[in-house]
Backbone as CSV, one residue per row, in Angstrom:
resi,resn,N_x,N_y,N_z,CA_x,CA_y,CA_z,C_x,C_y,C_z
1,MET,126.358,-6.989,-25.857,127.574,-6.351,-26.580,128.130,-5.513,-25.587
2,LYS,129.602,-5.545,-25.644,130.325,-4.906,-24.666,131.378,-3.655,-25.786
3,VAL,131.158,-2.508,-25.375,131.899,-1.500,-26.058,132.834,-0.616,-25.056
4,GLU,134.144,-0.863,-25.401,135.013,-0.216,-24.616,135.848,0.815,-25.318
5,LYS,136.060,2.125,-24.894,136.575,3.241,-25.680,137.877,3.690,-24.912
6,PHE,138.894,3.911,-26.050,140.378,4.274,-25.541,140.612,5.637,-26.150
7,VAL,141.286,6.648,-25.309,141.817,7.715,-26.161,143.141,7.687,-26.674
8,PRO,143.574,7.848,-27.810,144.708,7.850,-28.483,145.832,8.292,-27.813
9,ARG,147.232,7.786,-27.933,148.256,8.509,-27.561,148.246,9.986,-28.204
10,GLU,148.910,10.930,-27.457,148.957,12.128,-27.737,149.645,12.311,-29.194
11,ILE,150.473,11.581,-29.868,151.019,11.718,-31.066,149.867,11.624,-32.071
12,LEU,148.961,10.891,-31.704,148.223,10.278,-32.736,146.787,11.048,-32.615
13,ARG,146.425,11.827,-31.792,145.275,12.585,-31.523,144.850,13.590,-32.808
14,PRO,146.077,14.022,-33.261,145.424,14.886,-34.449,144.686,14.039,-35.827
15,PHE,145.051,12.906,-35.668,144.427,11.917,-36.807,143.466,10.784,-36.379
16,ILE,143.294,10.316,-34.863,142.521,9.285,-34.506,141.472,10.027,-33.792
17,GLU,140.398,9.620,-34.040,139.295,10.152,-32.767,139.340,9.337,-31.853
18,HIS,139.231,8.108,-31.671,139.401,7.097,-30.564,139.502,5.631,-31.240
19,PHE,139.911,4.820,-30.274,139.729,3.409,-30.583,138.517,2.886,-29.738
20,LEU,137.960,1.634,-30.414,136.897,1.072,-30.026,137.375,-0.650,-29.762
21,ILE,137.078,-1.368,-28.754,137.105,-2.701,-28.727,135.410,-3.219,-28.334
22,ILE,135.234,-3.988,-29.491,133.683,-4.702,-29.452,133.666,-5.979,-28.965
23,GLU,132.919,-6.322,-28.024,132.886,-7.840,-27.818,131.678,-8.207,-27.977
24,SER,131.314,-9.130,-28.639,129.759,-9.660,-28.766,129.839,-11.292,-28.401
25,GLU,129.128,-11.367,-27.196,129.426,-12.866,-26.437,128.337,-13.864,-27.248
26,GLU,127.162,-13.208,-27.546,126.100,-14.191,-28.067,125.885,-13.775,-29.532
27,GLY,126.413,-13.013,-30.228,126.193,-12.563,-31.576,125.190,-11.315,-31.471
28,MET,125.141,-10.843,-32.571,124.361,-9.555,-32.669,124.475,-8.945,-34.067
29,GLN,123.355,-8.137,-34.501,123.457,-7.508,-35.678,123.443,-5.706,-35.134
30,ASN,124.053,-5.068,-36.054,124.311,-3.747,-35.712,124.022,-3.065,-37.299
31,ARG,123.090,-2.036,-37.190,123.021,-1.218,-38.536,124.011,-0.047,-38.359
32,ILE,124.781,-0.036,-39.424,125.889,1.075,-39.461,125.452,2.191,-40.595
33,LEU,124.980,3.399,-40.087,124.748,4.574,-41.055,126.168,5.106,-41.777
34,PRO,126.148,5.696,-42.886,127.334,6.149,-43.514,127.738,7.237,-42.573
35,SER,129.172,6.976,-42.456,129.790,7.975,-41.484,130.979,8.687,-42.202
36,SER,131.331,10.076,-41.721,132.440,10.645,-42.236,133.867,10.459,-42.245
37,SER,134.089,9.394,-41.374,135.450,8.952,-41.023,135.661,7.545,-41.735
38,LEU,136.906,7.069,-42.185,137.120,5.583,-42.223,137.560,5.206,-41.044
39,VAL,137.664,3.946,-41.333,137.539,3.130,-40.024,138.634,2.021,-40.423
40,LEU,139.622,1.710,-39.309,140.823,0.489,-39.603,140.131,-0.540,-38.424
41,SER,139.897,-1.644,-38.992,139.599,-2.759,-37.971,140.524,-3.913,-38.067
42,PHE,140.976,-4.609,-36.739,141.496,-5.680,-36.624,140.541,-6.774,-35.858
43,ARG,140.319,-7.977,-36.319,139.478,-8.775,-35.577,140.308,-9.601,-34.648
44,ILE,139.966,-9.877,-33.445,140.562,-10.787,-32.565,140.033,-11.979,-32.455
45,GLN,138.946,-12.287,-32.792,138.312,-13.680,-32.823,136.808,-13.515,-33.541
46,GLY,136.605,-14.711,-33.953,135.016,-14.573,-34.377,135.064,-14.287,-35.999
47,THR,133.854,-13.917,-36.469,133.533,-13.791,-37.757,132.512,-12.565,-37.802
48,ILE,132.566,-11.614,-38.812,131.591,-10.517,-38.849,131.498,-10.596,-40.606
49,THR,130.209,-10.348,-40.930,129.928,-10.143,-42.270,129.211,-8.954,-42.377
50,SER,129.221,-8.403,-43.606,128.451,-7.075,-43.913,127.539,-7.139,-45.081
51,GLN,126.434,-6.613,-44.967,125.507,-6.854,-45.870,124.701,-5.324,-46.173
52,ASP,124.596,-5.185,-47.198,123.671,-3.860,-47.959,122.728,-4.368,-48.801
53,GLU,122.092,-3.764,-49.413,121.326,-4.189,-50.298,121.681,-4.797,-51.803
54,LYS,122.729,-4.705,-51.897,123.313,-5.552,-53.265,124.051,-6.904,-52.713
55,SER,124.587,-6.951,-51.544,125.308,-8.056,-51.394,125.605,-8.528,-49.678
56,LYS,126.426,-9.639,-49.848,126.350,-10.064,-48.294,128.055,-10.676,-48.435
57,THR,128.975,-10.315,-47.396,130.316,-10.606,-47.636,130.931,-10.620,-46.306
58,ARG,131.690,-11.741,-46.240,132.633,-11.766,-44.954,133.739,-10.922,-44.722
59,LEU,133.795,-10.006,-43.940,134.914,-8.978,-43.869,136.219,-9.562,-43.355
60,PRO,137.213,-9.212,-43.807,138.686,-9.570,-43.741,139.127,-9.316,-42.334
61,TYR,139.905,-10.052,-41.688,140.448,-9.985,-40.429,140.884,-8.532,-40.062
62,SER,141.910,-8.255,-40.851,142.216,-7.039,-40.917,141.786,-6.032,-42.120
63,ALA,141.399,-4.743,-41.652,140.629,-4.440,-42.989,140.472,-2.654,-42.675
64,ILE,140.445,-2.026,-43.874,139.790,-0.531,-44.008,138.655,-0.451,-44.655
65,THR,137.633,0.528,-43.829,136.416,0.587,-44.403,136.475,2.068,-45.171
66,GLY,136.237,2.434,-46.182,135.760,3.560,-46.943,134.712,4.415,-46.526
67,LEU,134.710,5.599,-46.979,133.312,6.256,-46.798,132.062,5.696,-47.621
68,ARG,130.989,5.798,-47.208,129.831,5.103,-48.079,128.848,5.949,-47.991
69,LYS,127.787,5.864,-49.066,126.713,6.617,-49.255,125.434,5.873,-48.706
70,ILE,125.486,4.556,-48.478,124.431,3.694,-48.209,124.811,3.125,-46.839
71,PHE,123.614,2.655,-45.962,123.750,1.920,-44.842,124.377,0.552,-45.182
72,ARG,124.685,-0.247,-44.016,125.093,-1.601,-44.159,124.641,-2.123,-42.807
73,VAL,124.488,-3.470,-42.808,124.128,-4.074,-41.361,125.179,-5.268,-41.204
74,LEU,126.134,-4.995,-40.059,127.036,-5.983,-39.596,126.642,-7.111,-38.723
75,GLU,126.794,-8.149,-39.001,126.437,-9.148,-38.199,127.674,-10.059,-37.516
76,TYR,127.521,-10.001,-35.964,128.675,-10.673,-35.428,128.380,-12.159,-34.974
77,SER,129.282,-12.995,-35.076,129.004,-14.337,-34.733,129.142,-14.294,-33.371
78,PRO,128.789,-15.421,-32.516,129.120,-15.378,-30.885,130.469,-15.556,-30.781
79,LYS,130.926,-14.972,-29.828,132.286,-14.799,-29.355,133.141,-14.024,-30.237
80,THR,132.714,-13.022,-30.765,133.487,-12.188,-31.616,133.863,-11.050,-30.919
81,SER,135.356,-10.452,-31.192,135.448,-9.320,-30.658,136.360,-8.448,-31.686
82,THR,136.541,-7.541,-31.987,137.350,-6.502,-32.859,137.704,-5.188,-32.398
83,VAL,138.844,-4.712,-32.969,139.547,-3.537,-32.513,139.225,-2.541,-33.537
84,LEU,138.678,-1.350,-33.328,138.560,-0.308,-34.402,139.287,0.978,-34.155
85,ALA,139.901,1.389,-35.004,140.555,2.742,-35.109,139.672,3.759,-35.895
86,ILE,138.873,4.622,-35.223,138.326,5.531,-35.821,138.991,6.821,-36.158
87,PHE,139.362,6.852,-37.415,140.003,8.158,-37.761,139.079,9.448,-37.953
88,LYS,139.809,10.685,-37.561,139.351,11.996,-37.748,139.104,12.146,-39.378
89,GLU,138.389,13.108,-39.505,137.808,13.143,-41.012,138.965,13.452,-42.210
90,ALA,140.123,14.009,-41.637,141.028,14.267,-42.663,142.605,13.647,-41.891
91,GLY,142.144,12.422,-41.300,143.291,11.534,-40.712,143.869,10.683,-41.295
92,ALA,142.961,9.774,-42.021,143.412,8.519,-42.375,144.385,8.835,-43.754
93,SER,144.379,9.861,-44.414,145.452,9.988,-45.481,147.114,10.290,-45.004
94,ASN,147.162,10.293,-43.625,148.379,10.310,-43.053,148.911,9.091,-42.763
95,PHE,148.150,8.120,-42.938,148.858,6.844,-43.107,148.551,5.703,-43.827
96,ILE,147.527,6.127,-44.845,147.199,5.387,-46.172,147.739,5.940,-47.324
97,LYS,148.574,5.144,-48.112,149.537,5.902,-49.231,148.360,6.099,-50.664
98,GLU,147.288,4.976,-50.697,146.469,4.750,-51.606,145.503,6.205,-51.490
99,PRO,144.938,6.576,-52.550,144.290,7.907,-52.671,142.851,7.361,-52.078
100,LEU,142.189,8.010,-50.789,140.995,7.331,-50.188,139.930,7.417,-51.127
101,HIS,139.543,8.019,-52.092,138.519,8.103,-52.662,138.401,6.638,-53.440
102,ARG,139.551,5.870,-53.713,139.547,4.488,-54.237,138.915,3.526,-53.479
103,ILE,138.586,3.722,-52.297,138.226,2.948,-51.126,136.976,3.229,-50.865
104,PHE,136.115,4.418,-51.653,134.863,4.596,-51.375,133.865,3.484,-51.384
105,GLY,132.988,3.260,-50.419,131.929,2.272,-50.601,132.472,1.042,-50.343
106,SER,133.695,0.841,-49.950,134.176,-0.584,-49.956,135.020,-0.907,-48.752
107,THR,135.245,-2.267,-48.353,135.886,-2.467,-47.330,137.179,-3.266,-48.003
108,ILE,138.266,-3.131,-47.515,139.384,-3.878,-48.385,140.492,-4.535,-47.202
109,SER,141.061,-5.376,-47.484,142.087,-5.928,-46.629,143.419,-5.336,-46.354
110,LEU,143.591,-5.092,-45.455,144.758,-4.227,-45.173,146.080,-4.805,-45.826
111,ASP,146.187,-6.346,-45.924,147.273,-6.663,-46.716,147.349,-6.398,-48.356
112,ASP,146.443,-5.706,-48.762,146.450,-5.192,-50.127,147.162,-3.430,-50.085
113,LEU,147.393,-3.188,-48.874,147.993,-1.698,-48.986,149.278,-1.666,-47.958
114,ILE,149.477,-2.660,-47.296,150.449,-3.029,-46.285,150.872,-4.349,-46.290
115,SER,152.429,-4.312,-46.013,153.119,-5.559,-46.154,152.443,-6.641,-45.450
116,PRO,151.925,-7.898,-46.074,151.168,-8.833,-45.604,151.933,-9.581,-44.055
117,ARG,153.302,-9.496,-44.306,153.981,-9.959,-43.180,153.637,-9.424,-41.826
118,ILE,153.627,-7.908,-41.919,153.487,-6.944,-40.749,151.810,-7.260,-40.181
119,ILE,151.087,-7.282,-41.287,149.785,-7.634,-40.845,149.515,-8.957,-40.181
120,ARG,150.043,-10.006,-40.766,149.951,-11.197,-39.965,150.647,-11.244,-38.651
121,GLU,151.642,-10.460,-38.730,152.257,-10.462,-36.937,151.404,-9.802,-36.294
122,ILE,150.542,-8.622,-36.455,149.770,-8.050,-35.802,148.236,-8.699,-35.252
123,GLU,147.890,-9.550,-36.239,146.763,-10.406,-36.104,147.512,-11.695,-34.957
124,GLU,148.528,-12.219,-34.945,148.909,-13.063,-34.235,148.937,-12.669,-32.926
125,LYS,149.663,-11.453,-32.862,149.770,-10.703,-31.326,148.666,-10.392,-30.629
126,LEU,147.632,-9.835,-31.443,146.258,-9.346,-30.899,145.838,-10.842,-30.282
127,SER,145.740,-11.813,-30.808,145.094,-13.038,-30.430,145.639,-13.694,-29.289
128,ASP,146.863,-13.454,-28.938,147.573,-13.927,-27.800,147.518,-12.964,-26.567
129,MET,147.461,-11.593,-26.668,147.553,-10.623,-25.772,146.262,-11.032,-24.786
130,LYS,146.555,-10.481,-23.570,145.679,-10.825,-22.578,144.816,-9.589,-22.149
131,THR,145.123,-8.643,-22.248,144.362,-7.325,-22.242,144.109,-6.503,-23.181
132,ASN,142.909,-5.602,-23.275,142.807,-4.644,-24.332,143.385,-3.532,-24.263
133,SER,144.137,-3.125,-23.001,144.978,-1.911,-23.074,146.303,-2.265,-23.984
134,GLN,146.585,-3.685,-23.794,147.808,-4.259,-24.615,147.372,-4.061,-26.146
135,ARG,146.425,-4.402,-26.362,146.092,-4.454,-27.721,145.792,-3.402,-28.519
136,ILE,145.543,-2.016,-27.824,145.213,-0.852,-27.997,146.892,-0.409,-28.344
137,ALA,147.550,-0.635,-27.483,148.972,0.007,-27.753,149.769,-0.752,-28.641
138,LEU,149.355,-2.075,-29.040,149.984,-2.637,-30.298,149.337,-1.778,-31.498
139,ILE,148.167,-1.474,-31.592,147.679,-0.866,-32.837,148.141,0.523,-32.961
140,GLU,148.509,1.109,-31.709,149.071,2.497,-31.847,150.448,2.438,-32.218
141,ASN,151.064,1.530,-31.813,152.687,1.397,-32.098,152.571,0.712,-34.037
142,PHE,151.783,0.057,-34.387,151.439,0.130,-35.773,151.238,1.549,-36.658
143,LEU,150.121,2.113,-36.018,149.990,3.231,-36.659,151.147,4.257,-36.627
144,ILE,151.914,4.260,-35.563,153.133,5.377,-35.709,154.049,4.806,-36.792
145,SER,154.094,3.765,-36.695,155.085,3.011,-37.781,154.997,3.340,-39.224
146,GLU,153.460,3.360,-39.508,152.854,3.541,-40.748,152.670,5.308,-41.035
147,TRP,152.887,6.180,-39.878,152.453,7.421,-39.978,153.776,8.248,-40.989
148,LYS,153.162,8.983,-42.155,153.837,9.487,-43.112,154.673,10.597,-42.638
149,ASP,154.447,10.927,-41.364,155.236,12.450,-40.775,154.758,13.501,-41.464
150,SER,153.510,13.607,-41.578,152.618,14.650,-42.252,151.977,15.374,-41.344
151,GLN,151.358,16.463,-41.689,150.607,17.295,-40.721,149.165,17.274,-41.667
152,PRO,147.885,17.535,-40.902,146.805,17.752,-41.733,146.684,18.771,-42.554
153,ASP,146.092,18.810,-43.735,146.175,19.950,-44.728,145.132,20.868,-44.453
154,LEU,145.694,22.304,-44.090,144.817,23.341,-43.344,143.725,23.581,-44.417
155,LEU,143.780,23.671,-45.624,142.444,23.917,-46.336,141.593,23.049,-46.573
156,ILE,141.967,21.693,-46.175,140.860,20.523,-46.097,140.113,20.916,-44.748
157,LEU,141.141,20.814,-43.653,140.483,21.076,-42.499,139.416,22.250,-42.428
158,ASP,139.727,23.314,-42.976,139.087,24.515,-42.982,137.626,24.352,-43.798
159,SER,137.737,23.610,-45.099,136.518,23.169,-45.753,135.607,22.201,-44.819
160,ILE,136.256,21.360,-44.192,135.475,20.296,-43.220,134.602,21.248,-42.144
161,GLN,135.352,22.279,-41.644,134.771,22.825,-40.635,133.675,23.750,-41.149
162,LYS,133.684,24.168,-42.198,132.793,24.897,-42.781,131.547,24.026,-43.340
163,ILE,131.671,22.908,-43.746,130.605,22.239,-43.997,129.881,21.661,-42.853
164,HIS,130.711,21.500,-41.778,130.035,21.229,-40.513,129.162,22.361,-39.709
165,LYS,129.829,23.453,-40.150,128.935,24.780,-39.473,127.798,24.958,-40.039
166,SER,127.804,24.622,-41.550,126.474,24.840,-42.317,125.588,23.606,-42.308
167,LYS,125.900,22.563,-41.253,125.229,21.249,-41.246,125.065,20.709,-42.849
168,GLY,126.119,20.921,-43.627,126.145,20.138,-44.878,125.500,20.952,-45.903
169,SER,124.949,22.126,-45.587,124.027,23.066,-46.708,124.997,24.143,-47.542
170,ILE,126.140,24.204,-46.984,127.198,25.138,-47.974,127.077,24.735,-49.301
171,LYS,127.311,25.909,-50.111,127.383,25.712,-51.718,128.940,25.452,-51.915
172,ILE,129.371,24.324,-52.751,130.885,23.842,-52.922,131.698,25.007,-53.348
173,GLN,131.153,25.864,-54.126,131.961,26.885,-54.514,132.566,27.978,-53.449
174,ASP,131.550,28.141,-52.493,131.864,28.727,-51.284,133.156,28.549,-50.410
175,LEU,133.381,26.883,-50.675,134.569,26.545,-49.711,135.853,27.088,-50.203
176,ILE,136.090,27.640,-51.494,137.372,27.897,-51.975,137.295,29.358,-52.247
177,LYS,136.310,30.310,-51.715,136.525,31.681,-51.917,137.722,32.234,-51.345
178,GLY,138.442,32.951,-52.097,139.690,33.536,-51.617,140.733,32.752,-51.374
179,VAL,140.478,31.376,-51.900,141.703,30.344,-52.152,142.279,30.369,-53.451
180,PRO,143.768,30.039,-53.800,144.118,30.232,-55.225,144.136,28.849,-55.720
181,TYR,143.016,28.223,-55.550,142.736,26.592,-56.218,141.490,26.924,-57.191
182,SER,141.759,26.020,-58.134,140.556,25.797,-59.054,139.705,24.676,-58.616
183,MET,138.144,24.812,-58.963,137.376,23.902,-58.426,137.958,22.540,-58.779
184,ASP,138.555,22.193,-59.636,139.031,20.630,-60.163,140.291,20.472,-59.154
185,SER,140.985,21.385,-59.186,142.410,20.901,-58.063,141.804,20.765,-56.592
186,PHE,140.876,21.484,-56.098,140.357,21.558,-54.823,139.662,19.957,-54.875
187,GLU,138.742,19.957,-55.682,138.063,18.648,-55.705,138.952,17.267,-55.656
188,LYS,140.005,17.367,-56.623,140.938,16.256,-56.378,141.484,16.083,-55.188
189,LYS,142.105,17.117,-54.453,142.808,16.967,-53.191,141.699,16.516,-52.094
190,PHE,140.467,16.896,-52.187,139.670,16.717,-51.159,139.326,15.262,-51.111
191,ARG,139.177,14.671,-52.426,138.548,13.620,-52.615,139.661,12.305,-52.178
192,SER,140.924,12.643,-52.453,142.298,11.917,-52.069,142.664,11.751,-50.607
193,GLN,142.158,12.940,-50.046,142.552,13.018,-48.460,141.166,12.709,-47.679
194,ILE,139.810,12.875,-47.953,138.765,12.587,-47.261,138.078,10.991,-47.832
195,GLY,138.123,10.931,-48.678,137.665,9.696,-49.432,136.371,9.927,-50.374
196,THR,135.896,11.016,-50.519,134.920,11.074,-51.342,134.746,12.627,-51.750
197,THR,133.721,13.004,-52.588,133.774,14.396,-53.117,133.334,15.442,-52.123
198,PRO,133.202,16.628,-52.384,132.966,17.818,-51.185,131.468,17.636,-51.194
199,LYS,130.938,17.283,-52.453,129.527,17.251,-52.436,128.822,15.991,-51.565
200,GLN,129.292,15.092,-51.947,128.863,13.691,-51.239,129.199,13.918,-49.793
201,PHE,130.109,14.373,-49.574,130.612,14.608,-47.930,129.564,15.525,-47.298
202,SER,129.430,16.675,-47.905,128.212,17.504,-47.394,126.941,16.845,-47.354
203,ASN,126.411,16.071,-48.245,125.033,15.291,-47.931,125.219,14.315,-46.936
204,MET,126.474,13.698,-46.679,126.397,12.765,-45.479,126.385,13.535,-43.999
205,ILE,127.016,14.716,-44.123,126.880,15.579,-42.775,125.407,16.139,-42.682
206,ARG,124.672,16.570,-43.809,123.280,16.952,-43.907,122.575,16.102,-43.349
207,MET,122.515,14.787,-44.058,121.627,13.874,-43.402,121.983,13.332,-42.027
208,LYS,123.088,13.281,-41.724,123.583,12.919,-40.128,122.826,14.121,-39.153
209,ASN,123.170,15.328,-39.467,122.587,16.345,-38.653,120.845,16.263,-38.556
210,LEU,120.415,15.895,-39.614,118.999,15.612,-39.666,118.390,14.857,-38.745
211,ILE,119.194,13.579,-38.785,118.726,12.408,-37.828,118.961,12.997,-36.640
212,ASP,120.282,13.339,-36.183,120.663,13.959,-34.829,119.756,15.034,-34.300
213,ASP,119.328,15.835,-35.103,118.410,17.042,-34.548,116.953,16.865,-34.505
214,HIS,116.404,15.526,-35.093,115.253,15.289,-35.131,114.684,15.042,-33.821
215,SER,113.530,15.430,-33.716,112.955,15.005,-31.989,111.306,14.860,-32.222
216,GLU,110.560,14.316,-31.058,109.282,14.244,-31.430,108.336,15.706,-31.339
217,ASP,109.336,16.518,-31.063,108.589,18.067,-31.180,108.601,18.712,-32.548
218,LYS,109.142,17.956,-33.497,109.264,18.293,-34.971,108.402,17.111,-35.752
219,THR,107.738,17.787,-36.756,107.314,16.752,-37.829,108.520,16.528,-38.557
220,LEU,108.458,15.410,-39.639,109.404,15.206,-40.395,109.461,15.964,-41.698
221,THR,108.369,16.663,-41.822,108.370,17.761,-42.796,109.137,18.702,-42.265
222,GLU,109.123,19.430,-41.004,109.994,20.359,-40.393,111.211,20.060,-40.423
223,SER,111.520,18.889,-40.095,113.116,18.033,-39.933,113.774,18.539,-41.569
224,ALA,112.997,17.987,-42.514,113.439,17.771,-43.854,113.507,19.442,-44.104
225,TYR,112.821,20.156,-43.968,112.804,21.783,-44.403,113.915,22.354,-43.816
226,SER,114.248,22.064,-42.567,115.443,22.625,-41.731,116.570,22.159,-42.452
227,ALA,116.727,21.099,-42.959,117.757,20.523,-43.485,117.988,20.951,-44.967
228,GLY,117.189,21.803,-45.722,117.222,22.137,-46.821,116.766,21.220,-48.036
229,TYR,115.818,20.553,-47.443,114.915,19.635,-48.290,113.507,20.504,-48.625
230,PHE,113.268,20.743,-49.619,111.987,21.433,-50.034,111.099,20.469,-50.958
231,ASP,111.812,19.255,-51.371,110.769,18.359,-52.116,110.847,17.003,-51.204
232,GLN,109.566,16.820,-50.904,109.253,15.468,-50.230,109.792,14.092,-50.695
233,ALA,109.592,13.965,-51.867,109.929,12.992,-52.602,111.467,12.791,-52.508
234,HIS,112.223,13.804,-52.864,113.448,13.997,-52.854,114.260,13.462,-51.440
235,PHE,113.604,14.081,-50.326,113.956,13.893,-49.045,113.751,12.478,-48.661
236,ILE,112.649,11.761,-49.006,112.263,10.115,-48.604,113.422,9.348,-49.341
237,LYS,113.717,9.579,-50.547,114.643,8.689,-51.571,115.956,9.104,-50.803
238,ASP,116.658,10.062,-50.491,117.972,10.178,-49.861,117.881,9.737,-48.647
239,PHE,116.846,9.959,-47.778,116.649,9.261,-46.211,116.716,7.451,-46.484
240,LYS,115.903,7.194,-47.376,115.781,5.709,-47.653,117.369,5.077,-48.087
241,THR,118.087,5.917,-48.864,119.500,5.363,-49.371,120.424,5.474,-48.095
242,PHE,120.467,6.473,-47.084,121.207,6.685,-46.145,121.035,5.666,-45.346
243,THR,119.524,5.202,-44.762,119.072,4.534,-43.647,118.965,3.013,-43.813
244,GLY,118.394,2.980,-45.146,117.560,1.821,-45.500,116.154,1.823,-45.073
245,GLU,115.803,2.563,-44.702,114.240,2.849,-44.196,113.679,4.353,-44.493
246,THR,112.454,4.113,-44.802,111.593,5.574,-44.747,111.947,6.288,-43.256
247,PRO,111.767,7.618,-43.444,111.988,8.149,-42.112,111.140,7.835,-40.845
248,LYS,109.750,7.415,-41.185,108.717,6.912,-40.084,109.243,5.748,-39.497
249,GLN,109.631,4.719,-40.503,110.271,3.450,-40.145,111.408,3.553,-39.170
250,PHE,112.186,4.514,-39.698,113.465,4.612,-38.878,113.261,5.061,-37.689
251,PHE,112.542,6.169,-37.566,112.291,6.697,-35.983,111.392,5.951,-35.309
252,LYS,111.096,5.056,-35.600,110.180,3.953,-34.686,110.918,2.834,-34.528
253,ARG,112.156,2.698,-35.123,112.781,1.330,-34.977,113.430,1.109,-33.579
254,ILE,113.846,-0.302,-33.399,114.375,-0.531,-32.095,116.068,-1.077,-32.230
255,LEU,116.171,-1.543,-33.433,117.497,-2.018,-33.747,118.664,-0.815,-33.475
256,PRO,119.466,-1.221,-32.803,120.445,-0.023,-32.692,121.093,0.440,-33.992
257,PHE,121.557,1.603,-34.045,122.268,2.039,-35.246,123.560,2.802,-34.899
258,TRP,124.490,2.670,-35.668,125.906,3.618,-35.177,125.922,4.666,-36.395
């Protein structure tokens, strides 16, 4: 597998974390853990299937993937390449008119949201282009054309920062202390712009931090306790939903995960 990362053009940096071009010459499997960012994808060639505990589906050529609470495994056929735009956590709502929580747990074809003619033109140009830099420039121009000329919501950005600072352990009511919003209004705004509820988003951040912070110097019980899990059965259940494996299985595994 070859992965090439690109920094977005300055006008897109408030919304896009980075671009990736993934190329698989011989085919591969990659386990994808739930992420706090939506992902836009344009396949250049080959096929990609997505499998979770419930189903296996072939992904559209051009798609957007919403937030998820469970892992999935992506299988790349030989000679597959794809372009990914990784949004910042509050970035996708500046380009997608659909409330983002409606995409939660799914990958949908872009031509369900944007003119199919535009999407077909991009797909054709991607396959004809000779360099990856040209492909990234094409996707950047497409995103700029779809930009709603809006700026990130400061309330939502502040909430995201608080959730990250607490490593997902903050109480939801603390996110709106001193803010003239009811809990219902805040949650509606958060779901629409982020793609899930504040509670579910916090759970993702908590589990991601637990995995990132775990080391051989810590027992699993210590890692769970540090993340705010005081019930072992609850911790193992949440961990297995997130990764598809028990903590012991996961931290011994060889198959790469993202």
